[in-house]
All heavy atoms as an XYZ file, in Angstrom:
956
protein
N     -19.135      6.145      7.828
C     -18.628      5.530      6.616
C     -17.269      6.145      6.280
O     -17.075      7.341      6.374
C     -19.619      5.780      5.477
C     -19.227      5.131      4.177
S     -19.164      3.321      4.184
C     -20.822      2.915      4.674
N     -16.352      5.316      5.892
C     -15.003      5.738      5.563
C     -14.807      5.568      4.068
O     -15.154      4.540      3.516
C     -13.973      4.868      6.307
C     -12.573      5.325      6.038
C     -14.259      4.879      7.789
N     -14.263      6.558      3.394
C     -14.068      6.444      1.950
C     -12.739      7.050      1.530
O     -12.494      8.218      1.776
C     -15.174      7.177      1.198
C     -16.522      6.573      1.403
C     -17.530      7.220      0.478
N     -18.839      6.720      0.756
C     -19.359      5.648      0.185
N     -18.672      4.962     -0.683
N     -20.568      5.250      0.489
N     -11.895      6.287      0.877
C     -10.725      6.877      0.250
C     -11.171      7.627     -1.002
O     -12.309      7.499     -1.436
C      -9.836      5.688     -0.093
C     -10.766      4.543     -0.164
C     -11.929      4.844      0.736
N     -10.279      8.431     -1.591
C     -10.695      9.317     -2.675
C     -10.462      8.765     -4.075
O     -10.461      9.528     -5.022
C      -9.983     10.666     -2.526
C      -8.482     10.536     -2.613
O      -7.942      9.465     -2.376
N      -7.787     11.610     -2.946
N     -10.314      7.474     -4.259
C     -10.101      6.901     -5.591
C     -10.467      5.426     -5.576
O     -10.611      4.832     -4.518
C      -8.647      7.073     -6.010
N     -10.622      4.814     -6.777
C     -10.891      3.385     -6.837
C      -9.786      2.632     -7.568
O      -9.507      1.500     -7.239
C     -12.225      3.134     -7.513
C     -13.368      3.582     -6.625
C     -14.707      3.287     -7.260
O     -14.787      2.831     -8.376
N     -15.762      3.565     -6.537
N      -9.183      3.236     -8.588
C      -8.069      2.624     -9.305
C      -6.948      3.650     -9.398
O      -7.205      4.833     -9.592
C      -8.480      2.190    -10.712
C      -9.483      1.062    -10.653
O      -9.205      0.009    -10.109
N     -10.666      1.297    -11.195
N      -5.735      3.174     -9.268
C      -4.595      4.075     -9.310
C      -3.533      3.497    -10.231
O      -2.950      2.460     -9.926
C      -4.025      4.265     -7.896
C      -2.805      5.151     -7.763
C      -3.097      6.576     -8.221
C      -2.329      5.174     -6.316
N      -3.329      4.166    -11.361
C      -2.250      3.798    -12.272
C      -1.098      4.725    -11.941
O      -1.246      5.957    -11.957
C      -2.670      3.971    -13.755
C      -1.517      3.625    -14.671
C      -3.883      3.106    -14.054
N       0.040      4.146    -11.618
C       1.173      4.933    -11.131
C       2.473      4.263    -11.559
O       2.551      3.033    -11.622
C       1.087      5.085     -9.585
C       2.193      5.978     -9.039
C       1.049      3.743     -8.906
C       2.027      6.292     -7.557
N       3.477      5.069    -11.840
C       4.793      4.532    -12.209
C       5.533      4.074    -10.955
O       5.447      4.711     -9.902
C       5.632      5.600    -12.909
C       5.163      5.936    -14.291
C       6.069      6.992    -14.898
C       5.528      7.473    -16.229
N       6.295      8.614    -16.738
N       6.254      2.996    -11.103
C       7.089      2.461    -10.023
C       8.010      3.569     -9.511
O       8.701      4.215    -10.287
C       7.905      1.279    -10.556
C       8.648      0.533     -9.475
O       8.250      0.616     -8.301
O       9.628     -0.143     -9.810
N       7.980      3.829     -8.217
C       8.829      4.841     -7.604
C       8.179      6.203     -7.446
O       8.684      7.048     -6.714
N       7.043      6.439     -8.113
C       6.349      7.724     -7.981
C       5.551      7.777     -6.683
O       5.234      6.742     -6.095
C       5.408      7.959     -9.160
C       6.130      8.417    -10.416
O       7.372      8.585    -10.383
O       5.442      8.607    -11.441
N       5.220      8.997     -6.247
C       4.437      9.214     -5.035
C       3.037      9.689     -5.397
O       2.856     10.400     -6.378
C       5.086     10.290     -4.154
C       6.306      9.827     -3.442
C       7.553      9.935     -4.028
C       6.216      9.294     -2.165
C       8.690      9.511     -3.379
C       7.354      8.867     -1.496
C       8.591      8.974     -2.100
N       2.051      9.296     -4.582
C       0.695      9.802     -4.674
C       0.170     10.000     -3.259
O       0.574      9.318     -2.331
C      -0.247      8.823     -5.392
C      -0.005      8.683     -6.848
C      -0.361      9.969     -7.612
N      -0.219      9.784     -9.029
C       0.924      9.880     -9.699
N       2.033     10.159     -9.073
N       0.958      9.707    -11.009
N      -0.752     10.947     -3.125
C      -1.418     11.129     -1.844
C      -2.831     10.568     -1.959
O      -3.519     10.778     -2.956
C      -1.486     12.618     -1.433
O      -2.134     13.361     -2.452
C      -0.096     13.178     -1.195
N      -3.243      9.841     -0.944
C      -4.569      9.251     -0.869
C      -5.248      9.788      0.383
O      -4.601      9.963      1.417
C      -4.484      7.731     -0.807
C      -3.672      7.083     -1.930
C      -3.519      5.595     -1.662
C      -4.321      7.321     -3.266
N      -6.539     10.039      0.292
C      -7.262     10.662      1.399
C      -8.377      9.760      1.892
O      -9.092      9.146      1.106
C      -7.830     12.003      0.938
C      -8.618     12.736      1.994
C      -8.999     14.139      1.559
C      -9.944     14.113      0.389
N     -10.488     15.447      0.059
N      -8.534      9.708      3.199
C      -9.601      8.960      3.848
C     -10.253      9.905      4.863
O      -9.545     10.525      5.661
C      -9.013      7.742      4.548
S     -10.224      6.639      5.286
N     -11.581     10.031      4.810
C     -12.293     10.944      5.708
C     -13.416     10.177      6.399
O     -14.160      9.443      5.747
C     -12.878     12.146      4.933
C     -13.607     13.099      5.877
C     -11.787     12.893      4.183
N     -13.537     10.372      7.708
C     -14.604      9.728      8.476
C     -15.783     10.682      8.640
O     -15.664     11.884      8.430
C     -14.118      9.328      9.881
O     -13.869     10.521     10.638
C     -12.873      8.469      9.822
N     -16.888     10.135      9.062
C     -18.031     10.941      9.486
C     -17.702     11.527     10.862
O     -16.858     10.989     11.583
C     -19.280     10.075      9.594
S     -19.841      9.419      8.032
N     -18.383     12.617     11.260
C     -18.152     13.160     12.600
C     -18.486     12.132     13.682
O     -19.372     11.296     13.505
C     -19.119     14.346     12.671
C     -19.374     14.717     11.242
C     -19.314     13.419     10.476
N     -17.763     12.183     14.782
C     -18.025     11.270     15.886
C     -17.266     11.683     17.130
O     -16.264     12.378     17.061
N     -17.799     11.271     18.285
C     -17.126     11.534     19.554
C     -16.990     10.221     20.278
O     -18.000      9.538     20.481
C     -17.929     12.534     20.383
C     -17.886     13.920     19.804
C     -18.497     14.909     20.750
C     -18.436     16.298     20.120
N     -18.951     17.308     20.981
N     -15.824      9.819     20.665
C     -14.558     10.492     20.356
C     -14.232     10.407     18.858
O     -14.824      9.612     18.135
C     -13.533      9.721     21.182
C     -14.115      8.362     21.337
C     -15.612      8.555     21.368
N     -13.311     11.233     18.439
C     -12.889     11.214     17.036
C     -12.286      9.859     16.694
O     -11.657      9.212     17.531
C     -11.850     12.309     16.784
O     -12.422     13.571     17.011
N     -12.498      9.450     15.448
C     -12.035      8.122     15.016
C     -10.517      8.079     14.842
O      -9.866      9.104     14.655
C     -12.706      7.754     13.700
N      -9.999      6.875     14.900
C      -8.585      6.619     14.596
C      -8.566      5.879     13.261
O      -9.256      4.879     13.085
C      -7.926      5.768     15.692
C      -7.955      6.529     17.014
C      -6.499      5.398     15.290
C      -7.533      5.697     18.208
N      -7.777      6.415     12.310
C      -7.723      5.842     10.968
C      -6.437      5.046     10.798
O      -5.368      5.483     11.211
C      -7.810      6.947      9.892
C      -9.176      7.639      9.969
C      -7.573      6.377      8.496
C      -9.332      8.803      9.010
N      -6.568      3.879     10.170
C      -5.422      3.045      9.807
C      -5.503      2.742      8.318
O      -6.601      2.607      7.761
C      -5.431      1.719     10.591
C      -5.278      1.901     12.063
N      -4.056      1.982     12.672
C      -6.206      2.018     13.038
C      -4.233      2.147     13.973
N      -5.526      2.174     14.217
N      -4.347      2.604      7.682
C      -4.259      2.259      6.263
C      -3.665      0.867      6.117
O      -2.747      0.498      6.862
C      -3.354      3.250      5.534
C      -3.946      4.611      5.373
C      -3.829      5.667      6.232
C      -4.736      5.080      4.281
N      -4.495      6.755      5.739
C      -5.061      6.423      4.534
C      -5.200      4.483      3.102
C      -5.818      7.179      3.658
C      -5.956      5.240      2.234
C      -6.261      6.577      2.515
N      -4.156      0.101      5.119
C      -3.691     -1.268      4.898
C      -3.480     -1.543      3.416
O      -4.140     -0.949      2.563
C      -4.731     -2.274      5.412
C      -4.898     -2.266      6.899
C      -5.796     -1.410      7.504
C      -4.157     -3.122      7.692
C      -5.967     -1.401      8.881
C      -4.312     -3.120      9.077
C      -5.220     -2.262      9.662
N      -2.565     -2.481      3.132
C      -2.429     -3.091      1.804
C      -2.998     -4.490      1.929
O      -2.677     -5.208      2.885
C      -0.959     -3.191      1.381
C      -0.369     -1.871      0.954
C       0.997     -2.043      0.345
C       2.006     -2.329      1.429
N       3.382     -2.325      0.973
N      -3.841     -4.866      0.968
C      -4.422     -6.201      1.068
C      -3.383     -7.264      0.732
O      -2.378     -6.995      0.102
C      -5.671     -6.352      0.207
C      -5.386     -6.504     -1.281
O      -4.206     -6.603     -1.668
O      -6.344     -6.525     -2.055
N      -3.663     -8.463      1.178
C      -2.735     -9.579      0.980
C      -3.097    -10.397     -0.248
O      -2.479    -11.421     -0.502
C      -2.736    -10.481      2.205
O      -4.035    -11.023      2.374
N      -4.109     -9.962     -0.985
C      -4.560    -10.727     -2.140
C      -5.579    -11.788     -1.779
O      -5.898    -12.654     -2.572
N      -6.078    -11.725     -0.546
C      -7.096    -12.676     -0.095
C      -8.363    -11.883      0.269
O      -8.526    -11.475      1.422
C      -6.603    -13.472      1.129
O      -6.171    -12.543      2.132
C      -5.459    -14.395      0.764
N      -9.250    -11.653     -0.711
C     -10.420    -10.811     -0.450
C     -11.385    -11.368      0.594
O     -12.140    -10.621      1.197
C     -11.106    -10.709     -1.815
C     -10.517    -11.776     -2.657
C      -9.191    -12.156     -2.061
N     -11.340    -12.664      0.832
C     -12.260    -13.262      1.800
C     -11.880    -12.974      3.249
O     -12.673    -13.175      4.153
C     -12.371    -14.776      1.569
C     -11.099    -15.576      1.818
C     -10.072    -15.536      0.676
O     -10.372    -14.978     -0.385
O      -8.973    -16.061      0.879
N     -10.657    -12.502      3.487
C     -10.225    -12.189      4.848
C      -9.228    -11.039      4.843
O      -8.467    -10.878      3.901
C      -9.591    -13.418      5.540
O      -9.216    -13.041      6.876
C      -8.365    -13.929      4.808
N      -9.241    -10.270      5.925
C      -8.270     -9.195      6.084
C      -7.175     -9.582      7.086
O      -6.309     -8.776      7.401
C      -8.955     -7.892      6.561
O      -9.599     -8.149      7.810
C      -9.961     -7.394      5.547
N      -7.204    -10.813      7.561
C      -6.283    -11.270      8.607
C      -4.814    -11.149      8.204
O      -3.954    -10.970      9.067
C      -6.596    -12.708      8.992
N      -4.521    -11.265      6.927
C      -3.128    -11.248      6.479
C      -2.727     -9.916      5.832
O      -1.639     -9.798      5.288
C      -2.875    -12.389      5.497
C      -3.271    -13.726      6.066
C      -4.411    -14.384      5.621
C      -2.523    -14.315      7.089
C      -4.786    -15.599      6.159
C      -2.903    -15.520      7.637
C      -4.030    -16.168      7.167
O      -4.405    -17.365      7.713
N      -3.606     -8.926      5.882
C      -3.303     -7.627      5.287
C      -2.222     -6.918      6.092
O      -2.071     -7.155      7.289
C      -4.556     -6.770      5.189
C      -5.566     -7.344      4.208
O      -5.246     -8.334      3.527
O      -6.675     -6.797      4.127
N      -1.480     -6.041      5.418
C      -0.345     -5.368      6.035
C      -0.694     -3.918      6.349
O      -1.105     -3.171      5.453
C       0.864     -5.379      5.072
O       1.146     -6.720      4.707
C       2.083     -4.749      5.713
N      -0.527     -3.517      7.609
C      -0.775     -2.125      7.972
C       0.363     -1.264      7.436
O       1.537     -1.627      7.517
C      -0.901     -1.956      9.479
C      -1.288     -0.540      9.858
C      -1.710     -0.386     11.310
O      -1.681     -1.377     12.061
O      -2.062      0.744     11.668
N      -0.012     -0.117      6.890
C       0.967      0.833      6.366
C       1.402      1.737      7.512
O       0.573      2.247      8.267
C       0.375      1.640      5.202
C      -0.009      0.691      4.058
C       1.350      2.701      4.720
C      -0.776      1.346      2.937
N       2.684      1.957      7.639
C       3.262      2.722      8.745
C       2.656      4.124      8.850
O       2.457      4.803      7.847
C       4.775      2.834      8.549
O       5.325      3.725      9.485
N       2.397      4.543     10.079
C       1.849      5.879     10.315
C       2.840      6.976      9.945
O       2.468      8.128      9.808
C       1.382      6.066     11.782
C       0.208      5.180     12.091
C       2.514      5.862     12.751
N       4.096      6.632      9.782
C       5.079      7.647      9.409
C       4.833      8.181      8.003
O       5.395      9.193      7.617
C       6.509      7.103      9.527
O       6.694      6.029      8.646
N       3.962      7.492      7.239
C       3.625      7.943      5.892
C       2.250      8.593      5.833
O       1.678      8.751      4.770
C       3.673      6.768      4.904
C       5.041      6.146      4.826
C       5.299      4.929      5.438
C       6.073      6.792      4.163
C       6.563      4.360      5.382
C       7.341      6.227      4.108
C       7.573      5.017      4.716
O       8.828      4.461      4.669
N       1.691      8.983      6.993
C       0.365      9.576      7.028
C       0.377     10.914      7.757
O       1.250     11.196      8.573
C      -0.652      8.649      7.718
O      -0.253      8.455      9.076
C      -0.775      7.308      7.022
N      -0.629     11.717      7.435
C      -0.851     12.991      8.123
C      -2.324     13.021      8.498
O      -3.192     12.860      7.639
C      -0.497     14.163      7.205
C      -0.760     15.503      7.819
C       0.108     16.023      8.776
C      -1.884     16.231      7.466
C      -0.139     17.258      9.352
C      -2.139     17.457      8.044
C      -1.267     17.962      8.990
O      -1.514     19.183      9.574
N      -2.629     13.198      9.776
C      -3.999     13.122     10.271
C      -4.435     14.476     10.816
O      -3.688     15.144     11.530
C      -4.122     12.053     11.389
C      -5.538     12.007     11.945
C      -3.708     10.690     10.858
N      -5.674     14.865     10.468
C      -6.255     16.120     10.948
C      -7.651     15.832     11.493
O      -8.444     15.161     10.831
C      -6.391     17.135      9.792
O      -5.128     17.329      9.188
C      -6.903     18.470     10.289
N      -7.950     16.365     12.705
C      -9.314     16.309     13.236
C      -9.969     17.622     12.826
O      -9.477     18.699     13.155
C      -9.323     16.131     14.766
C     -10.747     16.142     15.295
C      -8.616     14.844     15.163
N     -11.069     17.535     12.087
C     -11.747     18.720     11.571
C     -12.701     19.293     12.613
O     -12.998     18.654     13.619
C     -12.484     18.351     10.278
C     -11.587     17.713      9.204
C     -12.413     17.252      8.015
C     -10.500     18.681      8.764
N     -13.191     20.504     12.379
C     -14.036     21.214     13.343
C     -15.294     20.433     13.713
O     -15.763     20.503     14.848
C     -14.415     22.582     12.792
N     -15.836     19.661     12.780
C     -17.055     18.885     13.064
C     -16.761     17.530     13.710
O     -17.638     16.691     13.816
C     -17.881     18.702     11.791
C     -17.177     17.834     10.750
O     -16.008     17.453     10.958
O     -17.817     17.540      9.721
N     -15.542     17.281     14.119
C     -15.010     16.055     14.753
C     -14.812     14.905     13.771
O     -14.509     13.803     14.191
C     -15.839     15.564     15.970
O     -17.094     15.079     15.532
C     -15.988     16.651     17.022
N     -14.990     15.155     12.474
C     -14.599     14.122     11.510
C     -13.074     14.126     11.429
O     -12.410     15.074     11.859
C     -15.234     14.368     10.140
O     -14.830     15.602      9.615
N     -12.524     13.063     10.902
C     -11.072     12.918     10.829
C     -10.669     12.714      9.375
O     -11.300     11.944      8.656
C     -10.575     11.727     11.687
C      -9.068     11.563     11.589
C     -11.004     11.906     13.135
N      -9.604     13.407      8.977
C      -9.059     13.257      7.627
C      -7.637     12.736      7.752
O      -6.827     13.271      8.498
C      -9.057     14.591      6.896
C      -8.423     14.530      5.512
C      -8.553     15.832      4.733
C      -7.687     16.899      5.317
N      -7.671     18.139      4.539
N      -7.361     11.661      7.021
C      -6.023     11.078      7.011
C      -5.499     11.115      5.573
O      -6.184     10.675      4.650
C      -6.050      9.636      7.512
O      -4.761      9.046      7.410
N      -4.300     11.613      5.408
C      -3.635     11.652      4.106
C      -2.497     10.639      4.148
O      -1.651     10.693      5.035
C      -3.066     13.052      3.788
C      -4.145     14.117      3.890
C      -2.374     13.060      2.435
C      -5.211     14.049      2.844
N      -2.496      9.722      3.179
C      -1.433      8.728      3.059
C      -0.516      9.144      1.926
O      -0.981      9.446      0.823
C      -2.024      7.349      2.756
C      -1.021      6.245      2.389
C      -0.154      5.875      3.583
C      -1.747      5.024      1.858
N       0.772      9.190      2.193
C       1.775      9.462      1.164
C       2.315      8.109      0.715
O       3.115      7.503      1.414
C       2.889     10.350      1.714
C       2.350     11.682      2.181
C       2.087     11.915      3.522
C       2.067     12.689      1.271
C       1.562     13.122      3.953
C       1.543     13.899      1.692
C       1.299     14.110      3.033
O       0.766     15.296      3.457
N       1.862      7.663     -0.444
C       2.206      6.331     -0.928
C       3.273      6.416     -2.008
O       3.140      7.175     -2.966
C       0.960      5.634     -1.489
C       1.288      4.328     -2.159
C       1.650      3.223     -1.402
C       1.292      4.220     -3.540
C       1.985      2.022     -2.017
C       1.624      3.026     -4.153
C       1.972      1.937     -3.394
O       2.331      0.770     -4.001
N       4.331      5.623     -1.848
C       5.366      5.492     -2.872
C       5.153      4.146     -3.564
O       5.196      3.100     -2.926
C       6.761      5.549     -2.270
C       7.847      5.450     -3.337
C       9.242      5.536     -2.763
C      10.269      5.436     -3.882
N      11.629      5.452     -3.368
N       4.932      4.202     -4.878
C       4.650      2.988     -5.645
C       5.851      2.059     -5.654
O       6.983      2.483     -5.843
C       4.268      3.355     -7.072
N       5.565      0.791     -5.446
C       6.585     -0.253     -5.497
C       6.023     -1.406     -6.319
O       4.880     -1.820     -6.107
C       6.943     -0.729     -4.096
N       6.790     -1.907     -7.246
C       6.334     -2.959     -8.156
C       5.775     -4.163     -7.395
O       4.830     -4.798     -7.842
C       7.477     -3.380     -9.082
C       7.050     -4.298    -10.203
C       6.046     -3.670    -11.156
O       6.204     -2.529    -11.550
N       5.025     -4.405    -11.524
N       6.310     -4.452     -6.213
C       5.831     -5.604     -5.429
C       4.371     -5.431     -4.990
O       3.715     -6.392     -4.627
C       6.726     -5.823     -4.212
C       6.620     -4.736     -3.171
C       7.526     -4.962     -1.971
N       7.533     -3.822     -1.102
C       8.308     -2.754     -1.257
N       9.166     -2.700     -2.257
N       8.243     -1.743     -0.414
N       3.852     -4.194     -5.031
C       2.471     -3.924     -4.645
C       1.497     -4.001     -5.821
O       0.297     -3.812     -5.633
C       2.353     -2.538     -4.007
C       3.111     -2.416     -2.698
O       3.430     -3.454     -2.091
O       3.398     -1.275     -2.298
N       2.005     -4.263     -7.018
C       1.147     -4.276     -8.199
C      -0.016     -5.257     -8.018
O       0.174     -6.360     -7.509
C       1.946     -4.656     -9.449
C       1.149     -4.455    -10.715
O       0.432     -3.475    -10.851
N       1.275     -5.378    -11.639
N      -1.194     -4.836     -8.373
C      -2.485     -5.545     -8.273
C      -3.035     -5.642     -6.849
O      -4.138     -6.137     -6.650
C      -2.485     -6.953     -8.916
O      -1.736     -7.855     -8.100
C      -1.960     -6.942    -10.339
N      -2.297     -5.162     -5.858
C      -2.831     -5.119     -4.495
C      -3.809     -3.948     -4.394
O      -3.886     -3.110     -5.286
C      -1.720     -4.937     -3.469
C      -0.875     -6.142     -3.259
S       0.230     -5.824     -1.876
C       0.927     -7.431     -1.650
N      -4.517     -3.893     -3.301
C      -5.419     -2.770     -3.041
C      -5.018     -2.109     -1.736
O      -4.465     -2.759     -0.839
C      -6.863     -3.246     -2.938
O      -7.296     -3.752     -4.166
N      -5.292     -0.821     -1.653
C      -5.075     -0.068     -0.418
C      -6.448      0.350      0.096
O      -7.323      0.736     -0.680
C      -4.198      1.170     -0.666
C      -2.778      0.747     -1.036
C      -4.183      2.077      0.562
C      -1.846      1.904     -1.342
N      -6.636      0.257      1.413
C      -7.889      0.701      2.003
C      -7.621      1.258      3.392
O      -6.552      1.061      3.976
C      -8.907     -0.440      2.061
C      -8.527     -1.584      2.973
C      -8.996     -1.644      4.275
C      -7.708     -2.621      2.527
C      -8.658     -2.705      5.112
C      -7.372     -3.677      3.344
C      -7.848     -3.718      4.636
O      -7.501     -4.761      5.452
N      -8.608      1.986      3.911
C      -8.473      2.542      5.255
C      -9.569      1.981      6.148
O     -10.615      1.530      5.675
C      -8.524      4.068      5.224
S     -10.011      4.764      4.486
N      -9.295      2.011      7.442
C     -10.286      1.635      8.446
C     -10.375      2.760      9.465
O      -9.440      3.559      9.609
C      -9.913      0.330      9.189
O      -8.705      0.534      9.926
C      -9.759     -0.827      8.230
N     -11.497      2.827     10.153
C     -11.681      3.834     11.207
C     -12.383      3.181     12.381
O     -13.261      2.324     12.203
C     -12.498      5.006     10.690
N     -11.969      3.585     13.568
C     -12.630      3.062     14.765
C     -12.569      4.107     15.875
O     -11.664      4.937     15.910
C     -11.961      1.764     15.239
O     -10.613      1.995     15.558
N     -13.572      4.102     16.726
C     -13.531      4.838     17.979
C     -14.035      3.864     19.034
O     -13.590      2.738     19.041
C     -14.273      6.185     17.898
C     -15.726      6.037     17.516
O     -16.271      4.944     17.514
N     -16.362      7.150     17.195
N     -14.952      4.240     19.886
C     -15.407      3.294     20.902
C     -16.344      2.241     20.330
O     -16.568      1.207     20.942
C     -16.089      4.021     22.093
C     -15.086      4.844     22.848
C     -17.260      4.863     21.625
N     -16.891      2.488     19.166
C     -17.792      1.542     18.526
C     -17.015      0.533     17.703
O     -15.832      0.283     17.923
N     -17.708     -0.027     16.727
C     -17.049     -1.044     15.912
C     -16.128     -0.404     14.871
O     -16.238      0.778     14.554
C     -18.073     -1.957     15.259
C     -18.825     -1.369     14.105
C     -19.739     -2.435     13.518
C     -20.166     -2.050     12.118
N     -21.020     -3.021     11.502
N     -15.242     -1.220     14.337
C     -14.283     -0.797     13.316
C     -14.961     -0.838     11.950
O     -15.577     -1.841     11.591
C     -13.081     -1.737     13.346
C     -11.985     -1.411     12.402
C     -10.818     -2.297     12.791
C      -9.875     -2.676     11.780
N      -8.822     -3.546     12.207
N     -14.854      0.265     11.208
C     -15.410      0.341      9.866
C     -14.282      0.283      8.850
O     -13.214      0.851      9.066
C     -16.196      1.643      9.676
C     -17.424      1.834     10.560
C     -18.017      3.220     10.335
C     -18.452      0.762     10.277
N     -14.528     -0.381      7.750
C     -13.556     -0.484      6.670
C     -14.117      0.221      5.447
O     -15.333      0.189      5.209
C     -13.285     -1.955      6.354
O     -12.297     -2.078      5.369
N     -13.260      0.863      4.685
C     -13.720      1.594      3.509
C     -14.370      0.651      2.511
O     -13.904     -0.463      2.291
C     -12.564      2.358      2.859
O     -11.526      1.480      2.513
N     -15.477      1.111      1.923
C     -16.145      0.347      0.874
C     -15.298      0.322     -0.388
O     -15.257     -0.672     -1.094
C     -17.501      0.969      0.532
C     -18.498      0.833      1.666
O     -18.345     -0.092      2.486
O     -19.421      1.663      1.733
N     -14.670      1.429     -0.675
C     -13.846      1.546     -1.884
C     -12.415      1.175     -1.560
O     -11.809      1.731     -0.657
C     -13.867      2.979     -2.416
C     -15.245      3.415     -2.831
O     -16.073      2.587     -3.169
N     -15.488      4.703     -2.797
N     -11.895      0.233     -2.318
C     -10.483     -0.129     -2.193
C      -9.771      0.401     -3.417
O     -10.297      0.330     -4.524
C     -10.318     -1.636     -2.072
C     -10.871     -2.116     -0.741
C     -10.641     -3.576     -0.533
N     -11.151     -3.925      0.786
C     -10.488     -4.652      1.662
N      -9.311     -5.137      1.361
N     -10.998     -4.921      2.829
N      -8.592      0.934     -3.219
C      -7.819      1.518     -4.304
C      -6.941      0.429     -4.891
O      -5.988     -0.008     -4.256
C      -6.974      2.693     -3.785
C      -7.881      3.730     -3.143
C      -6.151      3.283     -4.910
C      -7.146      4.691     -2.255
N      -7.288     -0.026     -6.082
C      -6.501     -1.076     -6.728
C      -5.289     -0.439     -7.398
O      -5.407      0.528     -8.142
C      -7.327     -1.832     -7.754
C      -6.559     -3.000     -8.327
C      -7.393     -3.841     -9.233
C      -6.519     -4.976     -9.751
N      -7.192     -5.748    -10.763
N      -4.119     -1.014     -7.140
C      -2.865     -0.470     -7.659
C      -2.494     -1.120     -8.984
O      -2.473     -2.342     -9.102
C      -1.737     -0.705     -6.649
C      -1.951     -0.073     -5.277
C      -0.871     -0.542     -4.317
C      -1.974      1.442     -5.372
N      -2.213     -0.285     -9.959
C      -1.697     -0.725    -11.258
C      -0.361     -0.019    -11.425
O      -0.300      1.139    -11.857
C      -2.669     -0.366    -12.379
C      -2.199     -0.863    -13.736
O      -1.161     -1.562    -13.798
O      -2.861     -0.535    -14.734
N       0.702     -0.685    -11.008
C       2.026     -0.061    -10.999
C       2.766     -0.460    -12.262
O       2.966     -1.639    -12.535
C       2.798     -0.462     -9.730
C       1.990      0.016     -8.517
C       4.200      0.139     -9.744
C       2.482     -0.454     -7.207
N       3.139      0.561    -13.014
C       3.797      0.305    -14.295
C       5.285      0.625    -14.188
O       5.689      1.529    -13.466
C       3.151      1.115    -15.432
C       3.113      2.604    -15.100
C       1.739      0.619    -15.709
C       2.578      3.474    -16.206
N       6.049     -0.161    -14.895
C       7.491      0.065    -14.945
C       7.797      0.959    -16.123
O       7.222      0.806    -17.186
C       8.244     -1.246    -15.125
C       8.222     -2.119    -13.938
C       9.114     -3.314    -14.180
N       9.135     -4.150    -12.999
C       9.365     -5.430    -13.032
N       9.607     -6.041    -14.163
N       9.373     -6.128    -11.917
N       8.722      1.870    -15.907
C       9.192      2.665    -17.039
C      10.158      1.810    -17.820
O      10.999      1.123    -17.239
C       9.894      3.927    -16.552
C       8.946      5.031    -16.178
C       9.665      6.357    -16.121
O      10.047      6.872    -17.185
O       9.848      6.840    -15.006
N      10.021      1.858    -19.112
C      10.946      1.103    -19.940
C      12.290      1.812    -19.932
O      12.375      3.018    -20.106
C      10.415      0.980    -21.350
C       9.183      0.122    -21.396
C       8.741     -0.147    -22.780
C       7.582     -1.122    -22.664
N       6.674     -1.153    -23.683
N      13.325      1.039    -19.719
C      14.681      1.596    -19.689
C      15.314      1.351    -21.045
O      15.401      0.216    -21.505
C      15.525      0.946    -18.573
C      14.853      1.196    -17.220
C      16.942      1.458    -18.602
C      15.469      0.432    -16.085
N      15.696      2.435    -21.668
C      16.334      2.301    -22.977
C      17.792      1.922    -22.773
O      18.512      2.542    -22.004
C      16.228      3.619    -23.736
N      18.204      0.889    -23.438
C      19.592      0.449    -23.359
C      20.322      0.902    -24.618
O      19.883      0.637    -25.724
C      19.684     -1.076    -23.245
C      19.123     -1.589    -21.963
N      19.793     -1.500    -20.768
C      17.940     -2.182    -21.675
C      19.063     -2.028    -19.818
N      17.920     -2.443    -20.348
N      21.413      1.588    -24.413
C      22.236      2.021    -25.548
C      23.559      1.283    -25.427
O      24.446      1.699    -24.707
C      22.438      3.531    -25.513
C      23.196      4.036    -26.728
O      23.679      3.197    -27.527
O      23.313      5.254    -26.880
N      23.638      0.168    -26.117
C      24.821     -0.669    -26.002
C      26.031     -0.066    -26.702
O      27.140     -0.520    -26.508
C      24.532     -2.075    -26.531
C      23.512     -2.785    -25.671
C      22.203     -2.933    -26.089
C      23.865     -3.266    -24.424
C      21.267     -3.569    -25.290
C      22.931     -3.911    -23.624
C      21.640     -4.061    -24.062
O      20.720     -4.678    -23.263
N      25.830      0.965    -27.492
C      26.970      1.596    -28.155
C      27.856      2.331    -27.149
O      28.989      2.651    -27.441
C      26.497      2.566    -29.238
O      25.780      3.642    -28.652
N      27.325      2.579    -25.953
C      28.096      3.294    -24.940
C      28.821      2.356    -23.980
O      29.501      2.807    -23.078
C      27.176      4.219    -24.144
C      26.473      5.306    -24.954
C      25.543      6.094    -24.045
C      27.489      6.226    -25.596
N      28.684      1.076    -24.191
C      29.302      0.111    -23.295
C      30.783     -0.016    -23.634
O      31.170     -0.216    -24.771
C      28.620     -1.273    -23.431
C      29.350     -2.315    -22.606
C      27.157     -1.170    -22.981
N      31.613      0.130    -22.621
C      33.047     -0.049    -22.777
C      33.445     -1.402    -22.228
O      32.996     -1.793    -21.160
C      33.836      1.029    -22.047
C      33.682      2.376    -22.689
O      33.740      2.502    -23.910
N      33.436      3.395    -21.877
N      34.275     -2.099    -22.940
C      34.764     -3.393    -22.477
C      36.237     -3.229    -22.121
O      37.028     -2.747    -22.927
C      34.608     -4.482    -23.550
C      33.107     -4.635    -23.870
C      35.202     -5.790    -23.082
C      32.835     -5.559    -25.020
N      36.543     -3.597    -20.895
C      37.928     -3.486    -20.431
C      38.485     -4.885    -20.245
O      37.855     -5.735    -19.621
C      37.999     -2.730    -19.117
C      37.556     -1.294    -19.234
C      36.252     -0.928    -18.980
C      38.471     -0.327    -19.603
C      35.861      0.379    -19.084
C      38.081      0.995    -19.700
C      36.764      1.354    -19.446
N      39.630     -5.106    -20.771
C      40.312     -6.387    -20.590
C      41.499     -6.136    -19.675
O      42.372     -5.334    -19.984
C      40.791     -6.974    -21.936
C      39.556     -7.200    -22.822
C      41.553     -8.270    -21.712
C      39.888     -7.616    -24.221
N      41.478     -6.805    -18.542
C      42.563     -6.642    -17.571
C      43.514     -7.826    -17.679
O      43.104     -8.966    -17.697
C      42.007     -6.565    -16.152
C      40.998     -5.421    -15.910
C      40.409     -5.537    -14.522
C      41.664     -4.078    -16.118
N      44.832     -7.516    -17.775
C      45.836     -8.571    -17.887
C      46.816     -8.478    -16.765
O      47.177     -7.535    -16.249
C      46.580     -8.443    -19.200
C      45.624     -8.670    -20.319
C      46.353     -8.545    -21.604
N      45.347     -8.529    -22.663
C      45.539     -9.049    -23.822
N      46.670     -9.618    -24.117
N      44.616     -9.009    -24.723
């Protein structure tokens, strides 16, 4: 069974979070992949794999595998879910828990008193 370490994630646009996925022990050790869902819960065919360059993988002494995903929040991912999968020689398992993203924008204060108007002639 594969499980990420959260179910809902409220995060500011542009902030980073680490997410963890750990497999049960197995031989050979499992290979973990991370995905963002496409908004179609009935199928994973259109889900997007997250680049391995944003992950750190460790094989533990008991042959279980731990994968850490370094996720940078992007507003375009709001309401999507992140999940992990694991596979070795057997079938591919998908995490039961999906991390639903709630990405909030920081309000930008506008101070129009500082705006300079230049007229070029």
